[in-house]
Every structure is written in C-alpha cells, then in structure tokens.
N, CA, C and O atoms as a CHARMM CRD file, in Angstrom:
* protein
*
  272
    1    1 MET  N    201.49900  80.49600 100.22200 PROA 1      0.00000
    2    1 MET  CA   200.06700  80.69100 100.23800 PROA 1      0.00000
    3    1 MET  C    199.44400  79.42800 100.80000 PROA 1      0.00000
    4    1 MET  O    199.63800  78.33900 100.25900 PROA 1      0.00000
    5    2 SER  N    198.71100  79.56600 101.86200 PROA 2      0.00000
    6    2 SER  CA   198.08700  78.39900 102.46200 PROA 2      0.00000
    7    2 SER  C    196.67700  78.23700 101.93100 PROA 2      0.00000
    8    2 SER  O    196.02600  79.20700 101.54400 PROA 2      0.00000
    9    3 THR  N    196.22000  77.01000 101.91900 PROA 3      0.00000
   10    3 THR  CA   194.86700  76.73900 101.44000 PROA 3      0.00000
   11    3 THR  C    194.14600  75.89700 102.47300 PROA 3      0.00000
   12    3 THR  O    194.78200  75.25700 103.31000 PROA 3      0.00000
   13    4 SER  N    192.85000  75.89200 102.42000 PROA 4      0.00000
   14    4 SER  CA   192.05400  75.04400 103.29100 PROA 4      0.00000
   15    4 SER  C    191.03900  74.30400 102.44600 PROA 4      0.00000
   16    4 SER  O    190.80500  74.64700 101.28700 PROA 4      0.00000
   17    5 ALA  N    190.44500  73.29400 103.03300 PROA 5      0.00000
   18    5 ALA  CA   189.45600  72.50500 102.30400 PROA 5      0.00000
   19    5 ALA  C    188.22600  73.33500 101.97000 PROA 5      0.00000
   20    5 ALA  O    187.51600  73.02100 101.01500 PROA 5      0.00000
   21    6 SER  N    187.95600  74.40100 102.74800 PROA 6      0.00000
   22    6 SER  CA   186.76200  75.20200 102.50200 PROA 6      0.00000
   23    6 SER  C    186.94600  76.21000 101.37200 PROA 6      0.00000
   24    6 SER  O    185.96200  76.76000 100.88000 PROA 6      0.00000
   25    7 SER  N    188.18300  76.46200 100.95200 PROA 7      0.00000
   26    7 SER  CA   188.38900  77.40300  99.84400 PROA 7      0.00000
   27    7 SER  C    189.32500  76.78000  98.81200 PROA 7      0.00000
   28    7 SER  O    190.52200  77.06400  98.78800 PROA 7      0.00000
   29    8 PRO  N    188.75600  75.92500  97.95900 PROA 8      0.00000
   30    8 PRO  CA   189.59400  75.27500  96.94800 PROA 8      0.00000
   31    8 PRO  C    190.13800  76.28700  95.94200 PROA 8      0.00000
   32    8 PRO  O    189.52000  77.31900  95.67800 PROA 8      0.00000
   33    9 ILE  N    191.28300  75.97500  95.40000 PROA 9      0.00000
   34    9 ILE  CA   191.89400  76.81500  94.37900 PROA 9      0.00000
   35    9 ILE  C    191.51000  76.26700  93.02000 PROA 9      0.00000
   36    9 ILE  O    191.69000  75.07900  92.75100 PROA 9      0.00000
   37   10 LEU  N    190.98700  77.11600  92.16900 PROA 10     0.00000
   38   10 LEU  CA   190.61000  76.71700  90.82000 PROA 10     0.00000
   39   10 LEU  C    191.48300  77.45200  89.82300 PROA 10     0.00000
   40   10 LEU  O    191.69800  78.65800  89.94800 PROA 10     0.00000
   41   11 ARG  N    191.98500  76.73000  88.83600 PROA 11     0.00000
   42   11 ARG  CA   192.77800  77.32900  87.76400 PROA 11     0.00000
   43   11 ARG  C    192.02500  77.09300  86.46100 PROA 11     0.00000
   44   11 ARG  O    192.37800  76.19100  85.70100 PROA 11     0.00000
   45   12 PRO  N    190.98400  77.89700  86.19100 PROA 12     0.00000
   46   12 PRO  CA   190.16300  77.66100  85.00300 PROA 12     0.00000
   47   12 PRO  C    190.88800  77.91800  83.68600 PROA 12     0.00000
   48   12 PRO  O    190.49100  77.39200  82.64700 PROA 12     0.00000
   49   13 PHE  N    191.93700  78.71700  83.72500 PROA 13     0.00000
   50   13 PHE  CA   192.70300  79.02000  82.51500 PROA 13     0.00000
   51   13 PHE  C    194.10700  78.49100  82.73700 PROA 13     0.00000
   52   13 PHE  O    194.95000  79.17600  83.31600 PROA 13     0.00000
   53   14 ARG  N    194.35700  77.28900  82.28500 PROA 14     0.00000
   54   14 ARG  CA   195.60900  76.58300  82.59500 PROA 14     0.00000
   55   14 ARG  C    196.86500  77.38900  82.29500 PROA 14     0.00000
   56   14 ARG  O    197.83100  77.32800  83.05600 PROA 14     0.00000
   57   15 ASP  N    196.87000  78.13800  81.20400 PROA 15     0.00000
   58   15 ASP  CA   198.08100  78.83400  80.77900 PROA 15     0.00000
   59   15 ASP  C    198.19500  80.26200  81.30700 PROA 15     0.00000
   60   15 ASP  O    199.21900  80.91200  81.09600 PROA 15     0.00000
   61   16 LEU  N    197.17800  80.75200  81.97800 PROA 16     0.00000
   62   16 LEU  CA   197.22200  82.12000  82.48300 PROA 16     0.00000
   63   16 LEU  C    197.57800  82.12300  83.96800 PROA 16     0.00000
   64   16 LEU  O    197.18800  81.21000  84.69600 PROA 16     0.00000
   65   17 PRO  N    198.30300  83.12600  84.42000 PROA 17     0.00000
   66   17 PRO  CA   198.70200  83.18100  85.83100 PROA 17     0.00000
   67   17 PRO  C    197.60600  83.75800  86.73100 PROA 17     0.00000
   68   17 PRO  O    197.85100  84.67000  87.52100 PROA 17     0.00000
   69   18 VAL  N    196.39900  83.21100  86.59800 PROA 18     0.00000
   70   18 VAL  CA   195.28900  83.63800  87.44800 PROA 18     0.00000
   71   18 VAL  C    194.65900  82.40100  88.06600 PROA 18     0.00000
   72   18 VAL  O    194.70400  81.31200  87.49500 PROA 18     0.00000
   73   19 LEU  N    194.07800  82.58200  89.22500 PROA 19     0.00000
   74   19 LEU  CA   193.37200  81.49700  89.88600 PROA 19     0.00000
   75   19 LEU  C    192.20300  82.08700  90.65000 PROA 19     0.00000
   76   19 LEU  O    192.14000  83.29500  90.87700 PROA 19     0.00000
   77   20 ARG  N    191.29100  81.23600  91.04000 PROA 20     0.00000
   78   20 ARG  CA   190.10700  81.67300  91.76900 PROA 20     0.00000
   79   20 ARG  C    190.07200  80.92100  93.08700 PROA 20     0.00000
   80   20 ARG  O    190.11400  79.69100  93.11900 PROA 20     0.00000
   81   21 ARG  N    189.99400  81.67500  94.16800 PROA 21     0.00000
   82   21 ARG  CA   189.93300  81.06100  95.49600 PROA 21     0.00000
   83   21 ARG  C    188.99100  81.88600  96.36200 PROA 21     0.00000
   84   21 ARG  O    189.07500  83.11400  96.40600 PROA 21     0.00000
   85   22 GLY  N    188.10000  81.19200  97.04500 PROA 22     0.00000
   86   22 GLY  CA   187.16500  81.88800  97.92000 PROA 22     0.00000
   87   22 GLY  C    186.29000  82.90200  97.20700 PROA 22     0.00000
   88   22 GLY  O    185.89200  83.90700  97.79600 PROA 22     0.00000
   89   23 GLY  N    185.98500  82.64100  95.92500 PROA 23     0.00000
   90   23 GLY  CA   185.13600  83.54200  95.16300 PROA 23     0.00000
   91   23 GLY  C    185.84700  84.77100  94.63100 PROA 23     0.00000
   92   23 GLY  O    185.19500  85.67200  94.10300 PROA 23     0.00000
   93   24 ARG  N    187.17300  84.83300  94.75600 PROA 24     0.00000
   94   24 ARG  CA   187.94300  85.99100  94.28400 PROA 24     0.00000
   95   24 ARG  C    188.99200  85.54500  93.28300 PROA 24     0.00000
   96   24 ARG  O    189.57100  84.46600  93.40700 PROA 24     0.00000
   97   25 TRP  N    189.22800  86.39000  92.29200 PROA 25     0.00000
   98   25 TRP  CA   190.29400  86.15600  91.33400 PROA 25     0.00000
   99   25 TRP  C    191.60100  86.65900  91.91600 PROA 25     0.00000
  100   25 TRP  O    191.65300  87.73000  92.52100 PROA 25     0.00000
  101   26 LEU  N    192.66000  85.87600  91.72900 PROA 26     0.00000
  102   26 LEU  CA   193.98400  86.25200  92.19500 PROA 26     0.00000
  103   26 LEU  C    194.96200  86.16800  91.03600 PROA 26     0.00000
  104   26 LEU  O    194.86200  85.27900  90.19100 PROA 26     0.00000
  105   27 LEU  N    195.90200  87.09200  91.00100 PROA 27     0.00000
  106   27 LEU  CA   196.98100  87.05600  90.02400 PROA 27     0.00000
  107   27 LEU  C    198.15200  86.35600  90.69100 PROA 27     0.00000
  108   27 LEU  O    198.60900  86.77700  91.75400 PROA 27     0.00000
  109   28 ALA  N    198.63900  85.29100  90.07200 PROA 28     0.00000
  110   28 ALA  CA   199.67800  84.47100  90.68400 PROA 28     0.00000
  111   28 ALA  C    201.04200  84.76500  90.08400 PROA 28     0.00000
  112   28 ALA  O    201.18100  84.96800  88.87800 PROA 28     0.00000
  113   29 ALA  N    202.04500  84.78300  90.95400 PROA 29     0.00000
  114   29 ALA  CA   203.43000  84.94700  90.53100 PROA 29     0.00000
  115   29 ALA  C    204.30600  84.23600  91.54400 PROA 29     0.00000
  116   29 ALA  O    204.25300  84.53500  92.73700 PROA 29     0.00000
  117   30 CYS  N    205.10800  83.30100  91.07500 PROA 30     0.00000
  118   30 CYS  CA   205.99000  82.51300  91.94700 PROA 30     0.00000
  119   30 CYS  C    205.15500  81.85500  93.04800 PROA 30     0.00000
  120   30 CYS  O    204.24800  81.07400  92.76100 PROA 30     0.00000
  121   31 ASP  N    205.46300  82.17300  94.30100 PROA 31     0.00000
  122   31 ASP  CA   204.74600  81.54900  95.42300 PROA 31     0.00000
  123   31 ASP  C    203.74800  82.48100  96.08800 PROA 31     0.00000
  124   31 ASP  O    203.32400  82.22400  97.21500 PROA 31     0.00000
  125   32 SER  N    203.36400  83.55900  95.41400 PROA 32     0.00000
  126   32 SER  CA   202.42300  84.48800  96.01500 PROA 32     0.00000
  127   32 SER  C    201.32100  84.83300  95.03000 PROA 32     0.00000
  128   32 SER  O    201.40200  84.51100  93.84400 PROA 32     0.00000
  129   33 ALA  N    200.29900  85.48800  95.53500 PROA 33     0.00000
  130   33 ALA  CA   199.18100  85.91400  94.69000 PROA 33     0.00000
  131   33 ALA  C    198.59800  87.19200  95.26200 PROA 33     0.00000
  132   33 ALA  O    198.59400  87.39800  96.47600 PROA 33     0.00000
  133   34 VAL  N    198.10700  88.05000  94.37600 PROA 34     0.00000
  134   34 VAL  CA   197.45800  89.29600  94.79300 PROA 34     0.00000
  135   34 VAL  C    196.06800  89.33500  94.17500 PROA 34     0.00000
  136   34 VAL  O    195.85700  88.81400  93.08000 PROA 34     0.00000
  137   35 PRO  N    195.11800  89.95300  94.87400 PROA 35     0.00000
  138   35 PRO  CA   193.75800  90.03000  94.32300 PROA 35     0.00000
  139   35 PRO  C    193.70500  90.87900  93.05700 PROA 35     0.00000
  140   35 PRO  O    194.39600  91.89100  92.94200 PROA 35     0.00000
  141   36 ALA  N    192.88600  90.45400  92.12700 PROA 36     0.00000
  142   36 ALA  CA   192.64900  91.23700  90.90500 PROA 36     0.00000
  143   36 ALA  C    191.72200  92.39500  91.24300 PROA 36     0.00000
  144   36 ALA  O    190.87100  92.28100  92.12500 PROA 36     0.00000
  145   37 ASP  N    191.88900  93.51000  90.53800 PROA 37     0.00000
  146   37 ASP  CA   190.97900  94.62900  90.77300 PROA 37     0.00000
  147   37 ASP  C    189.61100  94.29800  90.18000 PROA 37     0.00000
  148   37 ASP  O    189.45600  93.31500  89.45500 PROA 37     0.00000
  149   38 ARG  N    188.63400  95.12300  90.49500 PROA 38     0.00000
  150   38 ARG  CA   187.24500  94.84100  90.10000 PROA 38     0.00000
  151   38 ARG  C    187.07700  94.72400  88.58500 PROA 38     0.00000
  152   38 ARG  O    186.36300  93.83800  88.11500 PROA 38     0.00000
  153   39 ALA  N    187.71600  95.59500  87.82100 PROA 39     0.00000
  154   39 ALA  CA   187.56000  95.57100  86.36000 PROA 39     0.00000
  155   39 ALA  C    188.12600  94.28100  85.77400 PROA 39     0.00000
  156   39 ALA  O    187.49600  93.65400  84.92200 PROA 39     0.00000
  157   40 LEU  N    189.30700  93.88900  86.22800 PROA 40     0.00000
  158   40 LEU  CA   189.90100  92.64400  85.72600 PROA 40     0.00000
  159   40 LEU  C    189.08300  91.44400  86.17300 PROA 40     0.00000
  160   40 LEU  O    188.86900  90.51800  85.39000 PROA 40     0.00000
  161   41 ALA  N    188.62700  91.44300  87.40600 PROA 41     0.00000
  162   41 ALA  CA   187.81500  90.33000  87.90000 PROA 41     0.00000
  163   41 ALA  C    186.54100  90.17800  87.07000 PROA 41     0.00000
  164   41 ALA  O    186.12000  89.05800  86.77900 PROA 41     0.00000
  165   42 THR  N    185.93200  91.29100  86.69100 PROA 42     0.00000
  166   42 THR  CA   184.72400  91.25200  85.85000 PROA 42     0.00000
  167   42 THR  C    185.04000  90.61600  84.50500 PROA 42     0.00000
  168   42 THR  O    184.28200  89.77200  84.02700 PROA 42     0.00000
  169   43 GLU  N    186.15200  91.01400  83.88900 PROA 43     0.00000
  170   43 GLU  CA   186.53600  90.43900  82.59700 PROA 43     0.00000
  171   43 GLU  C    186.87800  88.95700  82.73100 PROA 43     0.00000
  172   43 GLU  O    186.53400  88.16500  81.85400 PROA 43     0.00000
  173   44 LEU  N    187.54600  88.57700  83.80800 PROA 44     0.00000
  174   44 LEU  CA   187.86600  87.16000  84.01400 PROA 44     0.00000
  175   44 LEU  C    186.59100  86.33700  84.20000 PROA 44     0.00000
  176   44 LEU  O    186.50600  85.20900  83.71400 PROA 44     0.00000
  177   45 ASP  N    185.59600  86.89400  84.90300 PROA 45     0.00000
  178   45 ASP  CA   184.30900  86.20500  85.04300 PROA 45     0.00000
  179   45 ASP  C    183.66200  86.00200  83.67500 PROA 45     0.00000
  180   45 ASP  O    183.16600  84.91600  83.37500 PROA 45     0.00000
  181   46 ARG  N    183.66800  87.03900  82.85000 PROA 46     0.00000
  182   46 ARG  CA   183.09000  86.92900  81.50400 PROA 46     0.00000
  183   46 ARG  C    183.83500  85.88900  80.66700 PROA 46     0.00000
  184   46 ARG  O    183.22200  85.08500  79.96500 PROA 46     0.00000
  185   47 PHE  N    185.13600  85.91800  80.75300 PROA 47     0.00000
  186   47 PHE  CA   185.95500  84.96300  80.00000 PROA 47     0.00000
  187   47 PHE  C    185.68600  83.53500  80.47200 PROA 47     0.00000
  188   47 PHE  O    185.58600  82.62300  79.65100 PROA 47     0.00000
  189   48 ALA  N    185.56900  83.33400  81.76700 PROA 48     0.00000
  190   48 ALA  CA   185.29200  81.99900  82.30800 PROA 48     0.00000
  191   48 ALA  C    183.94100  81.48200  81.81900 PROA 48     0.00000
  192   48 ALA  O    183.81100  80.30500  81.48000 PROA 48     0.00000
  193   49 VAL  N    182.93900  82.35400  81.78300 PROA 49     0.00000
  194   49 VAL  CA   181.60900  81.95600  81.29500 PROA 49     0.00000
  195   49 VAL  C    181.68900  81.58800  79.81400 PROA 49     0.00000
  196   49 VAL  O    181.11400  80.58500  79.39000 PROA 49     0.00000
  197   50 ALA  N    182.40000  82.39400  79.03100 PROA 50     0.00000
  198   50 ALA  CA   182.52800  82.12100  77.59400 PROA 50     0.00000
  199   50 ALA  C    183.28600  80.81500  77.34900 PROA 50     0.00000
  200   50 ALA  O    182.91200  80.03600  76.47200 PROA 50     0.00000
  201   51 MET  N    184.34700  80.57500  78.11700 PROA 51     0.00000
  202   51 MET  CA   185.11100  79.33100  77.95000 PROA 51     0.00000
  203   51 MET  C    184.26300  78.11100  78.32100 PROA 51     0.00000
  204   51 MET  O    184.31800  77.08800  77.63900 PROA 51     0.00000
  205   52 ALA  N    183.49100  78.21500  79.38200 PROA 52     0.00000
  206   52 ALA  CA   182.62300  77.10500  79.77700 PROA 52     0.00000
  207   52 ALA  C    181.58000  76.83200  78.70000 PROA 52     0.00000
  208   52 ALA  O    181.29200  75.67200  78.40300 PROA 52     0.00000
  209   53 ALA  N    181.01300  77.87600  78.11500 PROA 53     0.00000
  210   53 ALA  CA   180.03100  77.69700  77.03700 PROA 53     0.00000
  211   53 ALA  C    180.68400  77.05200  75.82200 PROA 53     0.00000
  212   53 ALA  O    180.08300  76.19100  75.18000 PROA 53     0.00000
  213   54 ALA  N    181.90300  77.45700  75.50100 PROA 54     0.00000
  214   54 ALA  CA   182.61500  76.86000  74.36800 PROA 54     0.00000
  215   54 ALA  C    182.90700  75.38600  74.63700 PROA 54     0.00000
  216   54 ALA  O    182.75600  74.55200  73.74500 PROA 54     0.00000
  217   55 ASP  N    183.32000  75.06600  75.85000 PROA 55     0.00000
  218   55 ASP  CA   183.58400  73.66200  76.20500 PROA 55     0.00000
  219   55 ASP  C    182.31900  72.81800  76.06400 PROA 55     0.00000
  220   55 ASP  O    182.36700  71.69600  75.56000 PROA 55     0.00000
  221   56 ARG  N    181.17900  73.36800  76.51300 PROA 56     0.00000
  222   56 ARG  CA   179.91300  72.62300  76.38300 PROA 56     0.00000
  223   56 ARG  C    179.52900  72.44500  74.92300 PROA 56     0.00000
  224   56 ARG  O    179.04300  71.38200  74.53600 PROA 56     0.00000
  225   57 ALA  N    179.74000  73.46800  74.11400 PROA 57     0.00000
  226   57 ALA  CA   179.39600  73.38900  72.69400 PROA 57     0.00000
  227   57 ALA  C    180.24600  72.34000  71.98300 PROA 57     0.00000
  228   57 ALA  O    179.73700  71.57500  71.16300 PROA 57     0.00000
  229   58 VAL  N    181.52400  72.30400  72.29200 PROA 58     0.00000
  230   58 VAL  CA   182.41100  71.30200  71.68200 PROA 58     0.00000
  231   58 VAL  C    182.02100  69.90700  72.14600 PROA 58     0.00000
  232   58 VAL  O    182.00600  68.97100  71.34700 PROA 58     0.00000
  233   59 ALA  N    181.70800  69.75900  73.41800 PROA 59     0.00000
  234   59 ALA  CA   181.31300  68.44100  73.93700 PROA 59     0.00000
  235   59 ALA  C    180.01800  67.94800  73.30100 PROA 59     0.00000
  236   59 ALA  O    179.80000  66.74200  73.19300 PROA 59     0.00000
  237   60 ALA  N    179.15900  68.87300  72.88100 PROA 60     0.00000
  238   60 ALA  CA   177.87100  68.49800  72.28600 PROA 60     0.00000
  239   60 ALA  C    177.97300  68.15600  70.80200 PROA 60     0.00000
  240   60 ALA  O    177.00700  67.66700  70.21700 PROA 60     0.00000
  241   61 LEU  N    179.12000  68.40200  70.19100 PROA 61     0.00000
  242   61 LEU  CA   179.27200  68.09500  68.76600 PROA 61     0.00000
  243   61 LEU  C    179.19400  66.58500  68.54600 PROA 61     0.00000
  244   61 LEU  O    179.67900  65.80900  69.36900 PROA 61     0.00000
  245   62 PRO  N    178.58600  66.17200  67.43700 PROA 62     0.00000
  246   62 PRO  CA   178.53900  64.73700  67.14000 PROA 62     0.00000
  247   62 PRO  C    179.94500  64.24100  66.77700 PROA 62     0.00000
  248   62 PRO  O    180.77100  65.00700  66.28000 PROA 62     0.00000
  249   63 PRO  N    180.20000  62.97200  67.02600 PROA 63     0.00000
  250   63 PRO  CA   181.51500  62.42800  66.66300 PROA 63     0.00000
  251   63 PRO  C    181.74700  62.51100  65.16100 PROA 63     0.00000
  252   63 PRO  O    180.81100  62.35700  64.37600 PROA 63     0.00000
  253   64 GLN  N    182.96500  62.74800  64.76900 PROA 64     0.00000
  254   64 GLN  CA   183.32000  62.82400  63.36400 PROA 64     0.00000
  255   64 GLN  C    183.57500  61.42000  62.81100 PROA 64     0.00000
  256   64 GLN  O    184.15600  60.57700  63.49600 PROA 64     0.00000
  257   65 PRO  N    183.14600  61.17300  61.58500 PROA 65     0.00000
  258   65 PRO  CA   183.43700  59.87600  60.97100 PROA 65     0.00000
  259   65 PRO  C    184.95600  59.67100  60.89300 PROA 65     0.00000
  260   65 PRO  O    185.69400  60.60700  60.58500 PROA 65     0.00000
  261   66 GLY  N    185.40300  58.48800  61.16300 PROA 66     0.00000
  262   66 GLY  CA   186.83100  58.18200  61.08900 PROA 66     0.00000
  263   66 GLY  C    187.58400  58.59000  62.34400 PROA 66     0.00000
  264   66 GLY  O    188.81400  58.54100  62.35400 PROA 66     0.00000
  265   67 GLY  N    186.88800  58.99200  63.40700 PROA 67     0.00000
  266   67 GLY  CA   187.54900  59.31100  64.66300 PROA 67     0.00000
  267   67 GLY  C    188.26800  60.64300  64.70400 PROA 67     0.00000
  268   67 GLY  O    189.09500  60.86000  65.59000 PROA 67     0.00000
  269   68 ARG  N    187.98400  61.53800  63.78100 PROA 68     0.00000
  270   68 ARG  CA   188.66900  62.84400  63.77500 PROA 68     0.00000
  271   68 ARG  C    187.96600  63.81900  64.62100 PROA 68     0.00000
  272   68 ARG  O    188.40100  64.96500  64.73300 PROA 68     0.00000
C-alpha cells in the first residue's frame, strides 16, 4: 500500500485493524487494506468522536493528590 504526503494514514484505534486515509476508513490485514462499508464507516466515525471526547474529558481532570 503506497502513501503520499497528501493522504496521511491515521490509526486512531491502536489495537484495532482499521485506519483512516483520504477521509475513508480501511480495514487492514497484513500488507493490504480494503474500504469499510458505509455502515461500518458510520460506526467507526461515531466511535472516533466518542474516544476523542473521552480523551478530552480525562485530560481535563484535575491532578490527583500523591501523583495518582
């Protein structure tokens, strides 16, 4: 799979075999990838939004006493 500077590959879910390139979700396996269908792409978009919101919420938490 070739990439260019104009279409970066994003792996928003480190442990899942999906990636986003050129505005499309791809299912990755070995050295190839296939486009996700519309229903799966919609769910992946929702999941990405929810994960980003969770990351922001955790980052906004005040520090815990004792460094925990």
